[in-house]
C-alpha positions in Angstrom: 25.6 102.2 77.3 27.0 98.7 76.5 30.3 98.2 75.9 31.3 95.9 73.1 33.2 92.8 74.7 35.6 92.7 71.9 36.4 95.9 72.7 36.8 95.3 76.2 39.1 92.2 75.8 41.1 94.5 73.0 41.8 97.3 75.9 42.5 94.9 79.0 44.8 93.3 76.7 46.8 96.2 76.2 46.6 96.8 79.7 48.4 93.6 80.6 51.1 93.7 77.5 52.1 97.3 78.9 52.1 96.1 82.5 54.2 93.0 81.5 56.6 95.5 79.2 57.3 98.0 82.1 58.1 94.8 84.3 60.4 93.8 81.7 62.2 97.0 81.2 62.6 97.6 85.1 63.9 94.4 85.7 66.6 94.4 82.5 67.7 97.9 84.2 68.2 96.1 87.4 70.3 93.6 85.8 72.3 95.9 84.2 72.5 98.3 86.8 74.2 95.2 88.7 76.6 94.2 85.8 77.8 97.5 85.7 78.5 97.5 89.5 79.8 94.4 89.3 82.5 95.5 86.7 83.2 98.6 88.4 84.2 97.1 91.6 86.2 94.1 90.6 90.1 94.3 90.1 90.3 92.5 86.7 91.4 88.8 86.8 94.3 90.1 84.0 96.0 91.7 86.5 95.5 89.8 89.7 97.1 86.7 87.6 100.2 88.9 86.9 101.2 88.2 91.1 100.0 85.2 91.5 103.1 84.0 93.8 103.4 86.8 95.5 101.9 85.7 99.1 100.0 89.1 100.2 99.4 90.2 96.8 95.6 89.5 97.1 95.4 89.7 100.7 96.5 93.5 100.5 94.0 94.4 97.6 90.8 92.9 99.8 92.0 94.4 103.2 92.4 97.8 101.8 89.4 98.8 99.8 91.4 102.8 99.4 93.8 100.7 97.5 91.3 98.2 95.7 89.1 101.2 94.3 92.7 103.4 93.3 94.0 99.9 91.4 90.5 99.9 89.9 90.4 103.2 88.3 94.1 103.4 87.8 94.2 100.0 85.0 90.6 101.9 83.3 92.8 104.7 82.8 95.5 102.3 81.4 97.4 103.2 84.2 100.7 101.1 84.8 100.4 99.4 88.3 103.2 97.5 89.5 103.4 95.5 93.0 106.8 94.3 94.5 107.7 92.0 97.7 110.7 92.0 99.3 111.6 89.8 102.5 113.5 91.4 105.2 113.5 88.5 107.5 112.1 85.3 107.7 109.1 86.4 109.0 108.9 89.8 108.1 107.8 91.0 104.4 107.8 94.5 103.3 105.2 95.1 99.8 104.7 98.4 97.9 102.2 98.9 95.2 102.9 101.6 92.5 100.2 103.5 90.5 102.7 104.6 87.9 104.3 107.8 89.1 100.9 109.1 91.2 100.8 106.7 94.7 102.8 104.5 96.6 101.0 102.3 99.1 103.8 100.8 101.2 103.1 97.8 103.9 105.2 96.1 106.4 103.7 92.5 107.6 105.4 90.3 110.2 104.2 87.2 111.3 101.5 87.4 109.0 100.2 90.4 110.1 99.9 94.2 108.5 101.9 95.8 111.1 102.8 99.1 109.2 101.0 101.3 106.1 102.2 104.6 104.2 100.7 106.0 101.6 102.7 108.6 99.7 102.4 110.5 96.7 105.3 110.4 94.5 104.8 114.1 93.1 105.4 115.6 96.3 107.2 112.8 98.5 109.4 110.0 98.7 109.7 106.9 100.8 112.6 104.4 101.3 112.8 102.0 104.2 116.2 100.0 105.4 116.1 96.7 107.5 119.3 96.8 109.9 120.5 96.7 113.7 119.9 100.5 114.0 120.4 100.7 118.1 123.3 98.2 118.7 120.9 95.3 120.1 121.8 92.7 118.0 118.2 92.7 116.6 117.4 94.6 113.2 114.8 97.7 113.7 112.4 99.1 110.8 113.8 102.5 109.5 111.5 104.5 107.3 112.8 107.3 105.4 110.1 110.1 104.7 110.8 112.9 101.9 108.6 115.7 101.3 108.6 119.2 99.4 106.1 122.0 99.8 106.3 125.5 97.5 104.6 128.3 96.2 104.9 131.9 95.6 108.5 131.5 94.4 110.1 129.7 97.6 110.0 125.7 98.2 111.1 123.6 101.0 112.1 120.3 101.5 112.1 118.1 104.5 113.2 114.6 105.3 113.0 112.8 108.3 113.4 109.1 110.0 111.3 106.9 112.1 112.7 104.5 113.4 110.8 101.2 114.3 110.7 97.9 116.7 109.5 94.9 115.6 107.9 92.3 118.2 106.1 89.5 116.6 103.2 90.7 114.8 103.6 94.5 116.3 104.9 97.6 115.6 106.4 99.9 118.5 107.9 103.3 117.2 111.1 104.6 118.9 111.8 107.5 117.8 110.9 110.0 114.7 113.7 112.6 114.5 114.5 115.0 111.4 117.0 114.7 109.0 117.4 117.2 106.8 115.5 120.6 106.1 115.7 123.2 103.3 113.9 126.6 102.5 114.8 128.0 99.4 114.7 132.0 99.4 113.8 134.7 96.3 117.3 135.4 96.0 118.4 132.1 94.8 119.9 130.8 98.0 118.7 128.0 100.1 119.0 128.2 104.1 119.9 124.2 104.8 119.9 122.5 108.6 121.4 119.2 108.9 120.8 116.9 111.8 123.6 114.1 112.8 123.1 111.6 115.4 125.2 109.0 117.4 123.1 106.6 119.8 124.8 104.6 122.9 122.9 101.8 123.5 124.1 101.2 127.0 123.3 104.8 128.3 119.9 105.2 126.1 121.4 108.5 125.1 121.3 109.8 121.7 123.5 113.1 120.5 122.2 114.9 118.2 124.3 117.6 116.2 122.4 120.5 113.7 124.4 122.1 111.3 122.8 125.3 110.1 124.3 127.2 106.7 123.9 128.2 103.5 123.6 127.0 99.9 122.8 127.2 96.1 119.2 127.1 95.0 119.8 123.8 93.6 122.3 122.3 96.3 121.4 119.7 98.6 124.5 120.4 101.0 125.7 123.4 102.7 128.2 125.6 101.2 129.3 128.7 104.5 128.1 127.2 107.7 126.4 129.8 109.8 126.5 127.6 113.0 126.2 124.3 114.8 124.8 123.3 118.0 124.6 119.8 120.2 122.2 118.5 122.4 121.7 115.2 123.9 118.5 113.2 124.6 117.5 110.7 126.7 115.1 108.0 124.9 112.2 106.4 126.9 111.0 102.7 125.6 108.6 104.2 122.7 107.6 106.8 121.1 110.5 109.7 121.0 110.3 112.5 118.8 113.0 114.8 118.5 112.4 118.4 117.8 115.7 120.5 117.7 114.9 123.6 116.6 
């Protein structure tokens, strides 16, 4: 059977056109995919411009991919994102990102190096920081206070702790970590409370700890009726002391 040349030419043209259309579609899809991916992984320039004068703002976002992704997600959902930078010393800077009422990202830099980082869920915990001479050695230390709530089944618990760090140039060393207060709310509207007080002797390196145990109302954060008072002493090592005064 002899094919009509005109039909053959039309058939081959159809195949060529279909192939080019498919290639064009695939190419277009690829470009769109890349563009979509790029938009989802870049922090909006409008937000970046808000903090142009801050030293470590863009550095932190570049270094911390988890924070970057959370910022992109938050801004996409129209969640408020704030940034604050506090100069604690000539070379010590504290930085904090707050993603509305969700998460706190805390950082500390010394000699332009990140020495501290913590991520705190706002609805379950609080984070505070101080920079002062805790152990009376004429050099300030970094003090971090961490508070956390846990609950379930009608009973709730609260825990507050203090960690003290020594800064040496661009390195952070934890001196001691210790409890400040624990509260357990019982079902009978009463709270069992333990409070801790400390006195540090820099000359002997001895930490005196006093624990007061008592009862309080469910909504109270202080002891109303004292059950017992215990005292202990701890000789601190150079670093990484954990006070577990049960």
